[in-house]
N, C-alpha and C positions, 0 to 999 in steps of 0.2 A: 909555218911554211911561208916562204916568200912567194907572192903571187906573180906569175909571169907578166911581163909588161903588156901583152896583148889581152889580158883579162883585168882591166881596172876594177877596183873595188866598187861594188854597187850595193844593192840591198842585201842583207844577210840571208843565208839559207837556213831555215828552221824547219826540221822535220818533227812532226808530232805523232805519237802512237795513234792507231786507228780509233776514231770516235764514232760510235753508232749514230750520234747526233748529226753527222754529215748527211746521212740518208734522209733524215727528217728535214734538215735545212733545204736539201734539194727539192723535196716534195713541195715545200712552201714556195720555193723559187719557181718551180714549174707552174704552179697555180697562178702565181703573179704574172709570169710571162704570158700565159694563156689569156689572162684578163687584159693585159696590155695590148697584145698583138692580135687577138681574135682569130679570124679565119686566115690571116696572113701567115700564121705560124703553122708549119706542118708537124713533122715528127720531132719529139724532144726526148733526149736521153741524158742520163747522168753518166759521165765518162771520166777517165783519168783515175788517179790513185785513190781519191776519196770515194770512188764508186766500188772499190774492191775491199770487202770486209777482211780485216786482219792486216792490212798493208798500211805502214806508216806513210805520211804524206805531208806536204806543205798544206797549211790551212787555207786552201783555195778550192772552191767548188768549180769544176769544169763541166760545162753543159754543151751538148751538141744539138744544134737546131738544123734539121734536115729539110731542105726545100726542093721543089721539083726542078727549078732552074735558078741558078745564082743570079743570072742576068735580070730576073724578074723579082728579085728580093727587095726592091726599093721600098715597097709599102711596109714590109716587116721592119726593115732598118729604120725607116722614118718613125714608125710607132715606138720602137725602142728608144730612139733618140729623144722623142718628145717626153718619154718617161724618165729621162735623165741618164740612160745608159750611154757610155762614151765609146764612140767608134774609133777604130784604129785606121790604118791606111785603107784606101779604096779597095785594094786587093792585097791579100797576103797569101803565102804559099807554105804549106807544110814541107818538111824535109824528108825525102826518101831517096837515097842515093841512086838506086837503079833507074829512077825516072828523072827527066830533065827538071831543073829547079823551077821552071815556069810552066810545067805541065798542067793542063786543065784538070788532071786527076788529083792535083794537090792544091788547087785554088780554093780559097775560102774568104769569108768576111769575118772580122773579129771585133768583138766589143767587150768593154769592161763595165764594172758596176758603176752606178751613179756615185757621185762624189760623196765621200764620208760613209759609205756603206761597206759591208763585209766584202772581202776580196772574192771575185769570181771572174771566170773567163767564159765568154760565149763564143763558140765556134760555129759559124753558119756555113754548112757544107751542102753540096749538091747530091741528091739521091743517085745511087748507082756509081758514084765515083770511088776511086781507091781509098781516099782519105776518110770518107764517111764509113766505109766498111771496116777499115783498119782499126778505128777507134773502138768499135763494138767488138770486133774479133779479139783484140788483145785484152780488153776488159774481161770478156767472158773466159778467155783462156786463163788469166791470172786468178779469176774467181774459182775456177774448177781445178787448177793444178797447183797444189800447195808447194811442192818443191821449187817450181819456177817462181812462185810468189816470194818464197823465202830468200832465194838467191837474188832476185831483183831488189828486194828490200835491203839486203846486205850491200849491194852495189850502190844504192842510193845513200845509205848511211856513210859509206866510205867516200863517196863523191862530196857529200856535205862536209865531211871531216877535212878533206883536202882543200876545199874552197868555201870555208864558212862565211866569207864576206862577199862572195861573188856568185850571183846566179848565173852569169855567163860561163864561168868556169865549171860550175856544177852541171849545167846542161851540156857543155862540151864533152865531159866525161860520159854522160848518160846517152848521148845521141847514137853512137854505134850500137848500144845495147838494144835500142828500139828495133834496129834491123835484124839483129839476132832473135829477138823476141818474136818478131813477125814470122820468121822462118819456122820457128818451133810452133807457133800458133797455127800456121797453115797446115803443118803435118797433123796437129791435133784435130783441126777442123775436118780434114780428110778422114781421119781414123774414127771420129765420132759422128760424122754426118752433120756437124754444126752448120746452121744456116742463119742468116740475118734474123735476129729475134723479132717477134711481133712488137709493134710500137706500143709502148706503155709509159706511164710516168711513175 
């Protein structure tokens, strides 16, 4: 398939079958983050597809660090940067169409792994904000609801087939699905009484 001009080829999209080792890698990473950041680090959670047993994923560990106030996260970010973690832009925003693109409910800090280490994404989000809750709600919904998990996996596989050489194209296809997934997850939360899970690693 010829890639549209607005999706230049970038790094390839490679989905791997679910690996139980991802959970073990997350545990080791969480312990390392605790050792690096100490009291500056609040809640920490494994999020994203590698946190959902049975779901194929890119081999990237996604971690959510929840802090009381993003504006006061300087000590945390400084400690991570001293340990070699690479910071993105000063502020980034998640995407959720019903909210303005610069809504405080979507704001976060973003860091990557130290140079030469395994791929990981650190999402620093503020407690009580939409994006922090969304990540945990959708993770738990996919863990609990096999039909939704299977259909989401099929969508990911087809998106990777359409755009095997462009992560931008892959995410372009996936983005609207996040919004549909959220609507289903909210109905599930209301039906089951789901609440924000207790903090654990």
